[in-house]
FIKE-30920 format. One record per residue: residue in one letter; y, x, z of N, C-alpha, C in turn. Coordinates in pm, whole numbers, plus 50000, padded with zeros to 5 digits. Layout:
<nodes>
aYXZYXZYXZ
...
</nodes>
This chain:
<nodes>
m498725007949973500165001749991501155008149992
e501085018950077502385026850091502815033249950
n501515037349889501665045849754502145037849666
d501765024549687502355014049559503815011749589
v504455012949721505875011249742506645023749671
f505755038349722506435047449640506605048449513
v505385043749424505365042449285506455033349228
a506595022749310507725013149258509175016049273
t509415026249400510585027949442511005042849417
e510415051549392510575065849372510105073549248
k510345065149137510155069149022511135079648975
p510745092748927511305104448895512075098048753
r513365101048731513995099948601514475112348529
n514645113848403514935121448310516625124548322
g516945136348281518425139348286518945145548395
l520165145648441520675152248571519905148348689
a519645136148687518965129148821517435135448844
g516835142148736515475145548750515635163248791
l516805169248799516815181948837516495181448994
k516595170249073516125174049228514725175849218
h513895174549114512655178049119512055190949073
w513025198349083512775212949011511685220349064
r511485221049187510065226749236509015221449159
h508875207649192507415204349086507605209248932
d508605207148878508765207748741508525222448704
l509065234448774509065247048760507385252848764
l507105246848873505525251348849504655246548763
a504945230848723504265226548607504595233248482
g506085239148462506375246448335505845258048338
l505695266748445504755277148446503315276648379
v502615266448453501225262348415501075261448249
v502165252448202502035248148073502425260347982
s503335266548024503725280647933502305292247901
m501545291448020500305299147994499465293147893
i499475278147870498685273647793499465273647635
s500905272747645501325271847517501225283247447
v501205297947496501165307947437499915307947313
p498545307847380497515308347280497585296547178
f497965285047239498235275047152498985274347040
s500085277947079501375276946961501005289346863
l500465301646911500045312246824498745307546754
g497645300146800496825297346715497055284846581
i497965275446654498175263846551499145270546436
a499885281346474500815288446356500055293346270
v499055301946324497745309346192496985298146141
a496705285946201495745276246138496935271746035
s498125269546038499325263045950499495275245831
g498915284645851499395296645735500705302745773
a501395299545887502765304645903502665316746000
p503585325846023503685337146081503625331846246
p502735341146311502385334846460503895332346527
i504795338946502506075337446594506665323646583
c506285317646453506935303446450506125291046529
g505045293046563504585285846699505185286246789
l505635297946852506315295646970507625293546970
i508215295646842509655291046815509725275746845
s508565268646781508435255846774508625249146923
a507575256346996507545249747138508655253647208
i509465264747206510735266847269511595257947217
i511865252747074512755241147049512365230547114
a511265226647120510935213747202511475210747313
g511025224247410511485225447545512855223347560
l513695226947466515075228447493515945215747457
v515135207347345515765197647308515335185147372
l514315184047402513665169947451514115165547595
p514665176247687514735171147830516055162047803
f516915164447710518455159147690518135147547627
l517135144247558516925134047464516105124347542
g515085125747599514355115847713513335110247589
g513085098647632512215090747546510645088647612
s510255100247670509035101947750509195108947894
y508465110347984508795116048094507865130248116
v506455130348120505735143648132505265147748010
t505685143647910504965145847766505485160347740
i504655169647709505035183247659504685182447517
s505865187447448505915188547308505555201747244
g505405205047135505375216247059504465216246932
p504295225246869503425225946729502005217846742
a501935211046636500795202446655499455204946569
a498325208146631496965211146580496645200546444
g496965186346508496635178546414497355180146268
l498395186646260499415187846113498845199946048
a498375210946126497895222346072497175219445929
p496485213145910495745212445778496835206945655
a497715194745716498605191645621499615201645588
l500155208645688501195219045668500545228345601
l499525237145611498935246445508498645240645353
a498245227745357498075221445219499325222745151
a500225219345218501795216645148502495229945119
m502085239645172502425252345182501845258645074
i500745257745021499865260944922500605255044785
v500845244244817501105233544684502415240444636
l503725238544744504805243444711505195256544679
g504285268344745504225279644691503275282844582
r502665273944520501825276044420500915286444462
g500145285544571499315296944596499845305644678
n501075309044689501755320844757502255313144879
l501735317545017502065311645167503465316545181
v503655330845135505035336545179506255327945107
t505945326044978506865315544911507075304744958
g505815297745000505795281545027506415278445150
y506305290545244506415285045414508185284245377
p508895287945333510395284045335510595270045284
l509895269045182509995254745104509665244745220
l508465247245274508025235945354508635236445468
l509715244645511510805240145630511455232145558
v511745231345480512705219545386512075205945401
a510845204645375510185193145419510155188345555
i510135196945652509945195945768511215192345828
c512475197345804513795190045824513905177145736
l513585172845635513505160045600512875150345673
t511755154045729510885148545798511445143045913
g511935153545986513065148646114514175139946077
l514875140645957515845130245926515345117345907
v514125117445837513485101845831513145098445967
q512735105446062512165099246179513455095446264
i514635101346260515915097946309516205085346256
v516035083746127516705069446067515675058646101
l514445059946090513285050346165513565044646301
a513805056446386514215052946517515335044446517
k516295047346454517345038346455517055022846428
l516155024046325515665009246265514795004946349
k514285011246480513495005446558512155003446503
a511475013146427510315012346342509045017546414
a509225021746534507915026046598507155013046628
r507665003646639506594990646644505684991246500
f506084998446400505124995546285503805003746299
s503785013146391502605021046416501465009446457
s501844997046484500824986946543500004981246419
l500674985246305499814981146169498664987946133
f498725001646187497575008746166496255005746256
p495105002446179494034999146277493545010946338
s493025009446457492475018646555491525024246463
s490535017246392489435026646317490115032946224
v491175034146158491945041046060492365055746134
v493085050746241493715064546309492495073746355
e491545065246409490555076146474489795083546342
g489945075446253489235081446131489945095546063
m491465090746074492425100646048492205116146125
l492165110246264492085121246367490745129446354
a489715122546334488365128646312488385137846176
s488675135646076488885143645950489785152345955
i490885152046037491885164946089491035174746159
g490125167546257489265176946321488305184546225
l487695180546130486895186146046487665195745953
l488765192145913489625200745836490085215045933
i490355212646029490565223046139489535232946143
i488355227146173487195234546184487025244346054
a486945238345938486765244545824487675253545788
k488855254545836490225259245770490355273445871
e489675271345983489715282246091488465288846082
f487515287046014486155294946018486345309645961
p487535310445858487655324645805487985331645913
l488625327946015489325336846139488145340946216
l487335334046238485935335146300485195343346258
v485035346446132484105353546056484755368846004
g486165367146024486985379845994487155380845824
r487025371445753486715372045603487895361945545
k488475365045436489575354345377488695347945264
f489045335045275488195326145175489085323445072
e488385321444949489225319044821489295305144813
a488475295444861488755279144864489835275744956
h490155265944928491225257845043490925245045064
e490115237544973489805222445015488435224645099
f488155212945162487355211245261485725215145195
w485445207045084483995206545062483975221044964
a484855227144927484875241544860484505251244978
i485135248045087485235258845190483665256645240
l483265246645267481785244845296481095252745204
a481035250545067480115256844974480245272445008
e481605277945028481675290345033481305299045172
i480765292145268480645299345417479325306745392
p478205300245305476795309945329477175323345283
s477985325145175478155338845098479065347245190
q480115338045264481105348345337480195351045478
l479255344645524478445348145645477815361945620
l477575362245489476745375245436477545387645461
r478705384745450479855397345429480815396745557
m480385391045657481495388645776481435403045871
e482315400945928482495417146011482045412846133
p480945420646172480135415746301480865415546435
k481665424746450482595425546575483355413746594
i483965410146490484895397546472484175383346512
f483055382846438482265373646464481845369646567
l481235381846650480635382946788481795377346878
l483035385346867484215380646981484745364646958
g484615360446849484955347546792483945334946878
t482805340646837481865330546869481665330347029
a481845342747074481905344547217483065335147314
t484055336347257485125330747296484995315147302
l484275311647193484125295947171482955290147242
a481975300647265481045294147358481655294747507
l482255303747546482845303647687483555291347687
i484535287547591485435273947602484335262147614
f483475259947556482455251647574481725250747709
l481485262047769480795263847879481645259648013
l483135264747994483945260348115484455244548103
a484325241648001484805224347952483695218548022
a482355221648035481355212648061481615214748230
l481955223848267482005222148409483195213148484
k482745206948594483585193648592484365199948745
t485165209848747485965214448853487455210748851
r488095209248938489415207148923490505215348885
w489975228848937490755240548901490965243148749
l489955237848666490145239148526490885229848471
k491555217548544492435210548478493785218348501
v493965225648594495385231948603495435242948540
v494265252048501494315262548414492885258848304
p493305253848192492215248348084491535259548046
p490215257548017489175269247977489775277047854
q490645271747771491185276347642492035289447727
v492805287047797493675300947886492605311147930
i491535306347978490665317448057489825326847926
a489505316247828489105321447719489735330447649
a491175330147631492335336947566492365348447660
v492295349447785492575361247856491005370847842
f490005364847828488945369747826488765380047670
a489115370847575488985375947449490185387747436
l491375385647508492535396947496491835411747561
v491135408947659490465421247730489485425447651
a488365416047611487515423647495488075428747387
a488865425347313489335431447215490105443947230
r490545447547362491095459247411489775471147376
f488775463247466487855472847484486855477147348
m486935467547258486205468647121486905476647035
g488415479247034489115486146971489445480246821
l489655469346820489825460746675491205467546605
d490895468746469492115472146411493305462646413
a494645466046391495725458046394495765444746289
q494695446146193494815435446099494355422446148
y493245425346261492585413046323493355408746465
l494385413646493495365408746600496735402246561
v496945396046649498405389346622499615399446594
q500485397446513501425406546485502685400046495
l503815402646626504835397046639505935408746587
p507075404346532507985415646495508705421246618
d509005433946600509795439546697510925432346775
k511825427346692512915419146735512645403346690
p511815397246753511465384546683512835374946646
f513565373746731514885364646723516055371546614
e515705381946568516435387646472516245389146327
h514865396346327514165397646210512955388846196
g512485380246286511155375646259511375362446221
l512405356146218512835339946189512925337246014
v512215328745971512295323945830513065311445821
l513915311745734514815300445720514545292545598
p514695278545598514445271645490515185271945375
n514655271545257514755272145120515355263345063
f516765257545100517195246245058517465246944912
l518085259444877518635260044732517225262944646
g515965268444698515115268344591514385255044570
v514575243444643514235230044628515125225644552
l516495226344548517525220544475517205224844323
a516905237544326516885244144175515835241144102
d514655235444160513135234044104512945219944110
h513215211744005512745197744039511535193444023
t510725204543994509295200843990508505201944123
l509275205544225509025205744370509245194444414
w510235183544383510465173944453509255162844455
g508545162444394507365152444385506485158644526
a506265172844522505495176944632506185173044769
i507525177744762508355175544892508475161744963
f508275150944830508425138044864507075133844936
t505975137244904504685135844931504475142245089
t505125153745087504995160945216505545153845307
v506725150045303507565145745386506885130045440
l506205123145338505625110445365504225114545453
t503585123045408502595125245513502855130045629
l503795139545656504165141645785504765133545853
t505635125545805506045111345884504965104545936
l504235099945854503095092445907502225097745996
i501945109146009500615113946083501525118946216
d502765123746200503625129946306503875115346383
g504365104646327504745092446389503495086646468
v502445083246384501345077246446500845084546554
e500485097046545499915107846655500825107646787
s502185109846748502905110846849503005098246944
l503085084646885503185074946966501725071747022
a500775074546975499485073847043499455081047147
t499735096847138499595105347256500695100347383
i501985095447332502595093447455502145078847527
a501345072447440500735059947509499585064147575
a498805074047571497785078647626498175087347772
v499425093147733499925101647851500405089247964
d501105078547939501515070748036500445065048114
k499225065448063498125058148131497785066648257
i497945078748238497905088048348498745092048433
d500215089948398501245092648483501175088248628
p501185094248710501005087148856501975078548866
f503205078548817504505071148833504495057948764
r503545059948674503255044248605504655042148511
r505295051048465506395048048393506105047148246
k506825039148166506775037548032507605044547941
s507145050947836508015058647755508565050047668
n509685052847603510225046947502509875050147359
p509105043247283508575048247151509645052647059
n510685043447055511715047546949512475059346990
r512955059647105513635070047190512695081747149
t511445082947173510665091147142510625097347022
l510465089546948510515091746787511665097046730
f512915094246815514405100146760514215114846824
a513745116246948513525130346976512955138046917
m511775134346881510925141846765511545144346651
g512335134946601513135139346482514185149346480
v514935149446614515905159746620515265173846645
s513985172846717513325185346752512985192946627
n511995183046510511775188946399512855194446321
m514375185846321515125194046248515625207846297
c515825206646431516235218346479515225230346472
s513945227546476512865234546471512815241946332
s512905232046218512915238046099513945247646052
m515145244146102516305252846098516225268746158
a515395270146259515165279746319513645287446276
g513055281446162511855286446118510695281146186
g510485271246280509565266446345508755256346290
l507505252646320506695242046269507175227546301
t506395220346266506575205646325506535202146467
i507055193346533507175195246688506235178746701
i505425177546811504785164946839504225165546989
p504045155747042503595155947191502085160447183
g501765168947269500145175947293499785168847396
g498495166047375497705158647507497205168247604
v496625179347561496265190147653497425195947738
k498475200347675499575204647763500215193747863
s500165180347809500725170347864500195168848026
t498655166847995497805166448092497875179048196
a498005188648160498105200648242499455200348339
c500495194948247501755192748319501595182648438
i500965172848424500655163348515499845167648641
v499035174048604497845182348709498805190548772
g499505196248729500445208348797501565201648856
g501775188048872502965184748951504135180648888
g504135182848738505275178048653505845164848675
r507055163248678507685149948726508665144248607
t509275152748533510255149648444510015160648333
q510935155748217511055165448094511605179148156
w512115180948241512615193748265511505202948278
a510115201348300508755207148307509045215348161
n509355204848036509275210347923510345221547897
f511435220647990512585230047930512075242748023
y511475241848157511045253748205510025261548122
n509175253548051508145258647982508775268447866
a509995262747807510595270447697511105284047778
m511725283747893512525294747939511265303747964
f510115300548013509055310648037508585317347899
l508365310547803508045314747680508985323347621
i510325320647602511285333047592511095346447671
f510895342747786510595354947883509445361547836
y508375355147793507245361647753507445368947613
i508245364747542508335371347404509305383447460
a510185381847502511115394547517510705402347618
v509695402747712508935410447772507485415647764
g506715405847702505245406647710505005408247549
r505715410447457505255410047321504245420247292
n504175432947381502965440047327501905435447371
v501845427247491500685419447547499915408547426
i500975401747406500725392047334500235396947170
n500655408347124500035416446997498765419947018
m498255421247146496845424047171495835411847137
m496295399247117495425389247120494825388846991
p493415388946990492715385846838492785374246761
l493135374946661492965362146581491765352146590
s490645359146603489425353746596489365344046724
a490025348046823489915338946951490995327946944
l492105328846863493005320446847492285309746737
g491325315146660490625306746568489565298146652
a488895304046726488265298446832488685285946926
i489855289346989490605278847049491065267446959
v491555268846814491765257546731490675252146708
i489615258946695488145251446635487825243946749
y487855246346866487465238746976488315226147003
t489725226246976490515214146941490245203346839
g489635212846732489385202046614487805196746663
y486935200846723485775194546743485975184646845
k487085184446933487265175747023487855159846964
l488295162346830488585154246739487825146246660
c486555155146636485505148446542484025149146616
a484195151346747483015153546810481815141046819
p480675143646800479635131946769479675118646877
k480415122446998480705110947099481795101047038
v482625106846934483785097646879482955089646791
w481945095846718481335086246599480505077546712
k479875081846796479075070046879480135061446937
h481435063946984481985052647037482575045246958
i482795048946848483145039246697482125029046681
a480545033546665479705025146635479465018046754
h479495020246903479485012247004480274999446955
i481555000046939482694988446892482104980446832
g481454985146699481024979746583480734984046482
g479474978846385479144985246275480284982146166
e481264975546171482164974746075483194983846092
q483634984646225484554999846254484255011246223
l482855013546246482095021646186482445028146027
f482095014345942482315016145835483845020245764
v484435013645838486195017845794486465033045838
f485785036545946486075050546043485555061045906
t484515058245873483525067945789484385067945647
a484885055145611485505056345470486765064145479
t487335062845586488615070745588488735083845606
v487405088445665486925103645711486715106945554
l485765102445482485075109845383486315108645256
a487205099545274488415097945153489475109045190
t489565112045319490875123545346490115135345342
l488825138445358488205151245331488105153645191
t487965143745105487695143644966489335145044900
t490245139444931491645140244885492535144644975
d493385138245032494135141445121494245133745253
l495365135945352495505127245456496165115145427
l497435115945328497815104145274497005092445239
w496035098545124495045090145078494165083045154
g493805092145243492825089045342493155077545402
i494595077945472495025064745540495115052745454
a495395054145314495745044445236494205036345203
v493275046045197491815040345167491495033345270
g491525037845395491135033645509491765018345536
m492965017945512493645004245530493314993645427
l492975000945306492434989845191490904985245239
v490284994745303488704993045321489024981045431
k489934984445526489754974845646490374959645619
l491254961645524491894947045459490634936545392
a489944945945300488674939645206487614938545306
l487404942745408486564940445511486564927845585
e488204925945609488494915645695488774900145610
i488974902845484489144892745381487414886645369
w486744896345360485194891645343484784885445453
m485114889845589484694882945713485434868245711
a486584868145685487204856245711486574844845614
s486214850145482485714840145381484344835145425
r483704842045485482274839745537482254827445672
v483344830345750483664819745857484194807445779
e485404808745710485954796045658485564793045518
r484844784745526484154781745354484364769245326
p484464766545200484574753345122483504744345126
e483434730645123482374721745127481924722644966
g480614725544973479884724144844480084738144771
r479694738144635479804750544540481214749744517
e481664764544477482984764544410482904772544290
g483604775044183483714783244079484534794944132
l484354804544023485094820644070486424816644064
a487034809743979488564808643999489134804244128
f488354794144177488474787844316488504797444427
r487204804644406486984814444500488014823844515
v488404829844384489424839144391490744833344450
l490944823644427492394816744509492124815544641
r490834810944705490724810544841490694823444900
y490044832844868490274849744913491784851644922
g492584848344826493904852444831494924846444925
k494464831544942494854824345055494444830145193
q493354833245216493014839345332493484852945366
a493494858545247494344873145277495514871545305
v496494859245272497844856045348497964855945464
e496814847145521496494843845646496574855145725
l496134867145676496014878745789497064885045808
f498344882345717499564887945740500814876445807
r500314863545829501234853945886501154855846024
n502304847946080502364849346233501344842646315
p500274848946376499494840746454499804833846575
v501224837346635501644828046753502184815746716
v501694802646713502224789746667503434784246795
q502994787346925504044783046998504154794047126
s505204789747205505184798347330505884789047417
v505224787747557505804775447641506014784447791
s507154783847855507534788747969507484777548091
t506594778648184506564766348270506634773148426
p506974767048517506914775248644505584782148667
e504254776448634503104783148638502894795448571
g503584797148469503274811248379504074808448250
y503774818648180504074818448010503074820047928
h503114808247835501924806147762502054810447607
l501094817147556501404820547397500094812847336
y500204808747230499134798947158498944805947033
f497754808047000497374815246862496564806546761
a496794804146656496014794046575495884802146439
r496144814646413495514823146275495004835346331
p494334842146225493554854046255494644862046343
l493974868646435494714880746514494134895646466
v494904901046363494464912446301495574921246308
c495394935146277496244946246248497334940846168
f497084933746071498154932045971499254925245987
n498804913846095500244907946147500314912646295
a500044923846341500414928646451501934930546510
l502694929146389504144930146444504854918646489
h504114906846437504224893946486503834891746635
l502834896746675502254899146808503054907246900
s503424918646838504224927646911505534920146960
r506264914946855507404908146893507074898946997
a506214890046994506214877947082505794885347231
l505144897047234504694901747348506164908147417
e507104912247316508304918547379509204907447441
q508914894647388509974882747422509494876947547
i508224879847609507884875047739508774877447847
p509474866847910510524868748028509904880248123
a510984887848156510584895848266510274890248404
s510704877648401510484870448548509324863248534
a508674863448462507274857848433506394865448524
s505424856648599504554861348702503134860448663
a502814852348539501794850048490501744847648338
v501044852948276500774851048122499644848048070
y499354836647991498084831847946498334830647784
f497284841047743497114838947567495974828347542
h496384817147482495544808747427495014812447269
v493624814547274493104817747160492344802447094
t492954794047039492564782746999491434784146886
d490734769746857489794772646789490224774346620
l491754773646596492024775546460492114792246420
v491774799846533491924815846539490204817446469
t490154821446341488944826646286488504839746322
l489524850646323489074863846347490024868846427
v489604877046530490334885046621489624900446595
d490364911246553490034923546519489924932746652
h489244944346643489434954146741490704959746794
t491864961146696492874967346703493674956246805
t493764943146755494594932146841493794931846971
t492574929846979491734929547116492144940047201
t492364951547155492804963947248494294963247293
t495034958947191496484954547234496774944747349
l495744934347332495824924347434495314928547571
l494344934647559493624939947693494414950647766
e495194959647685496004969747733497454963547807
f497804954747725499014946247802498324939847933
i497294932847933496924927248074496834937748152
e496264950148140496194960948225497574966048282
d498454969148174499784971548228500334962048305
f500234950548264501004937848340500694937748477
k499134937748499498724938748633498964953648699
a499034963948646499074977948680500734976248747
s501884969548656502914969848701503414962748835
g502554954148883502544945849008503354933148963
r503654927848828504234916848805503424903748820
g502264905348801501194892648823500104894448754
v499634883248703498434883048646498684878948489
a497514883348395497514879948256496054875648231
k496054867048151494934863148115494484858947940
i493274861147884493284856747761492044845547752
l492594832747711491874819647730491164815047605
g489924814047575489314809947465488454819547375
l488884832847414488224843847350486844844247350
e486044836447443484844838147472483894828447370
r484744821547323484174809347231483884817647093
l484454827847041484264834346930482944844846951
n482254846546822481214855546833481454869246838
a480774876146927481314892346943480484899346843
r481074911746795480264917246690479514929746748
s479664930346903478994942146967479204938447098
h478584946947202478704944047340480094949747428
d480864957047321482154963147370483144951247387
r484014953447508484814940347536486004941347428
r486114952347357487124951247270486784951247126
c485644946447093484934943746954485734934746897
m485324935746750485974922446680485014911346701
r485584900146697485294886846727485174877646595
t484554866146555484734859446467484474846546520
s484904835046444484764823546478483444818546424
p482764805146475481644798446411482054793446276
p481194791846185481474787446050482164776846052
i483494771245972483994759745983484364757345829
l484634746445778484954741845654486584743745632
a486984751145521488294754345488489264740545500
e488774732545429489474717045412489914710645551
e489084712045651489154707445766490084714945852
r489984727645840490814736345899492504735845851
s492324733545719493584732345665494314720045722
k493764708345731494254694845761494554699245910
a493704705445982494104707046151495294716546145
l495484725146079496874734846074497884726246059
q498064718245944498964709245920499214697346055
a498244694346100498374687046222498964691646345
m498574704246362499114714146457500554715746444
s500924718246318502124722746294503114710946308
r502714697246284503514684846324503684684246477
l502484686146534502234685646684503224697646743
s503094709746695503884721446737505634716746759
l505884712946629507344705646619507744697546719
t506834687346702507074675946791507234680146950
a506634688146980506724693747124507854700147171
e508654703747076510044708947084511294698847129
s510774684347082511814675247089511234664147218
m510114667547259509514659847354510504659647476
k510334645247557511134643947672509914650247791
s508754649247762507844652647876507914666747885
t508134671248042508004683348068506634691348078
d505634684648056504334691248065503724695447948
l504524705447900504374707947737502844718347746
v502614723747832501194732347855500084722347825
r500024711047892498984699947868498994693747731
e499994692947667500144689747529499594698847439
l499884713547450499494723147361498204726547400
d497554723647501496104726747520495134718747439
h495804708347370495034699847295494944707547142
l495494717647146495224726847004494184729946972
s493034731747073491884735947036491204722946971
l490284728746866489514720646799488014716646867
t487834726346969486694722647039486854723347200
t486504719847292486784718247420486144731947489
h486894739447596486774748947651487114748047782
d486864757447874487244761648008488524767148011
s489304760948086490744768048103491164768048242
a491764778448293491914782548424493494780448431
v493984774248320495524772348353496104760048433
p496934759848509497294748248581497944735148485
a497404725248515497944712748429497344712348322
a496114718448281495634718048154494604708248176
v494454701048056493394690448039492644696147902
d491264692847915490394697147827489764685547722
h490534685347611490504674947526490294680647375
p489734675947290490024683147146491194676447074
i492074685247019493294681746990493374677346855
a492434682546776492454678646642491754664646622
d491024661846724490494647846713491424639546763
l492574642346851493534633946895494564630646775
v494774643646722495934643846611495194634346526
g494084635746458493524627946344493634612346386
g493054609646513493044595646540494364590646558
a495384599146616496794593246635497374593046487
g497084601046401497694595046261497014586046202
s495924582346208495174571846133495604560246198
l495704559246324496014548446402497484542946375
l498534554346360499934550046356500164542846204
w499314551646103499284549245979498954533345950
a498074528746038497444513646028498314505946104
k499134509946176499894498946239501464498346150
v501704510546094502864507646010502774500945897
r501454499845828501074488545738500804473545770
g500644474145925500574458745979501914453946010
a501744446246102502944436546133503534444646251
f504874445146230505564451846332505544444246465
a505534433546449505424424846584504344428246669
v503104433846613502074436846726501944449546726
a502664457746680502424472146699502454478046832
r503544472846911503484476647064502164471447116
p501924461647141500514457947208499384464447143
a499304467247016498134475346976498164488647022
f499184495047042499124508147102498574508547259
a499124499347304498814497847449497384493947482
a496824488047405495444486347424494454488147283
v494004498547278493414505247151491664503647191
d490964501347085489614502747098489304516647123
v488654520947204488294533547242487074538247161
s486244529347164485014534447091485384538046939
g486374528746862486624530146721487564542146708
t488354545146808489454557546789488494568946801
d487364570746886486684582346908485934585746767
r485324572746689484974574246590485924581846479
d487144575946471488134581546391488534596646410
l488724599946546488954614446574488294622746563
h486764617946551485644625246537485694634546396
k486294627346278486574631246145487164642146141
m488054645546244489134656646214488614668646320
s487494665646370486954680746474486064689146385
l486244701546396485394709746317484264713546390
c484134710246513483104711746598482744699946658
h481664691946675481664678246735481704681646869
s482434672546957482564673647082481624664647156
t481284668147271480074658647344480784653447467
n482194652847463482834648947597482644633947609
e482944628647699482954614747730483994607547669
p483934592447611485134588747545486254588447656
h487624589547618488594588347706489884579647665
d490644575747757491624568447732492674573547631
a492254565347494493384567247390494464567247406
a495074555247483496604552847497497184564647570
a496284569747672496804581647764496964591047682
s496074597047593495964609247529497194606547408
l497334597747345498584594747255499614598047312
s499974590347443501104593047527501144610447517
v500204614947571500354630847597500674635947478
l500364633347365500694641347230502014640347210
g502574628347260503844622347225504204615847120
l502974609347040503174598146945503514584646990
v503324582547122504054569647211504744575547342
a505454567247375506394574447490505554570847614
p505434578747691504854576247822505004561647898
d506174558547902506504547647943506444535847856
a506444523247885506294513047775507684507047733
p507854505747614509264501147587509684489947650
a510914486947681511684476547751511394463147678
a511244451847735510854440747666512044435347564
d513064439447573514164434647485514314443847363
s513764455447386513874462947243513064455947114
t513524459647007513024451946879512204463546801
d511414455746719510144464646662510834475846568
d511954472646517512524483546416513094495246515
d513594492146623514084503346748512584510846762
f511464503446790510344512746826509914521046716
l509974514946594509464523046469510614534446447
d511674531846464512624544346463512464553546539
s512084548746696512014558946774510734567946759
t509524563846719508484566546679508564577746583
w509064573546465509324584546335510174596846399
r511164592746490512154603246538511204615846598
t510164611146705509164615246768508474627246686
l507844620546564507134626146496507914635246415
l508974631946370509724643346283510524653646367
</nodes>
């Protein structure tokens, strides 16, 4: 209890207010700096850039981020995930010459930062929800495989001729026959030591990660083995004077043939940097002991400014790092000033310990980066995806294969298209026409169902004293996640309870959306605001035993669902003008089948039946004599009404007959109180139509 009070009232803040935590942040910065040195050097080498560029990137990130905020304990620097993309872009821009390509790549990094700043001002961070989880996981796994392939030459001490993934794999057997034995032995020993230490579950290894211990081991071993200078890191004598590479803007402007490659590089870096950055800060927020929430758009802005500054100083792209951020939290870091102290320590290391850094073997750096790549594509990642569902594994695998065969940008595009095609196919199996249909009608139906995947799934939101209610009546998938994100953002801060109603009109709920809702529920509860629940999700058929898996509705007729949607739309519009204050009770009838509800004041009746019966009943009375309309509404044949309502139900209800007059009153088709005796039939008809419209 005391801890909860502390978390709620003593949350450290960034900026000048965070300086009072300097003791905690200074120690965390020291711990992170020991990790940053081998990580930054290794990522720079993996990217095909001079080693000093990796350290420059980490320094720039530490000097910029504390003043821009966005996140709290996230440590940023060069990204291993972007190394394959940077190397590929450097080769294309330099036409095979890395020395020529790197200054041109810096131009692309600078433009990427500018694009990120613009996107942050447009609050585009929410667009990251459009990317399916399986596609993002596939992108990261393919990056891991690319890292392993591209770092293998450092492990064997040989330069490969190939640069593409499959070509590198084909070249490995021949290069192994000509490897440098001492280099290969040191590299594999370093890699084995990392795996061995990572398998140990001790707390001190969280403070000092296995990669740091392995780097120290490799440095000492290389000293005793007497390795040649060509196999060691080489920092310039005066790195801040003669070791910096500046962006070649004039070279890009003068050569129009480079513009296409620059555009592709900027687009690729923006997508990967943005998606991975937002995913990382979300993951770090979950382990923040103070339960603070990062600002995605502010973080994107900070990344953009950092990338522009880094490129101007000859550094690589900057992105939040999971390993360093975790070490910062374990080390006691509380604010972004830990990032600043990390930068100060790195400057000190370069100024004083350059000779020690130059003793670091390249094969050890390759082993460190290979381990990072392995973590992204380990067998347990594939097993985890398969556990969620076979369709997720299919999308995941398609993304990986497409990325390895082409590039990261095409891999993401292929993964998105496969995901879309899969969900259209699944929706077509759930929502079917009655009888046979021709090819043209089938294509039209598929197109209509594809459009449904992009429409707003939220049909109504109601705020009551008991809580806030969101009603879904369309597929809940990643492609309409923007609508869902907007609805979640609009939940009042004063709401102490939130209820998500998955009605029977929802035919599909994918893994990405389920994860979003479950994470919202967990965050809502962790914040101490109250309780959040999903109602009706159990009605859908789960694709696996994982609670985040995709779910599909039982088969329904397309024509009946279309009629029910129209009836629902009229009811939803009607609810806005009702005098009745119990909107939750009325909207709970949106379900086409009955299901248990834990919401206060909810009544379990099939709304499609009620809407259908109410419509047919009203139509009969309009055609009849107005003089007998009011008595007819007051005393209706229950059994006949149930038969009429039964026609609109997609799933037959087994409930006992209910009072139709009371139900119609709940729906707002008739007033809860009987009209006055002196009212005319025309007044009654006008009031009824006003309620309907």
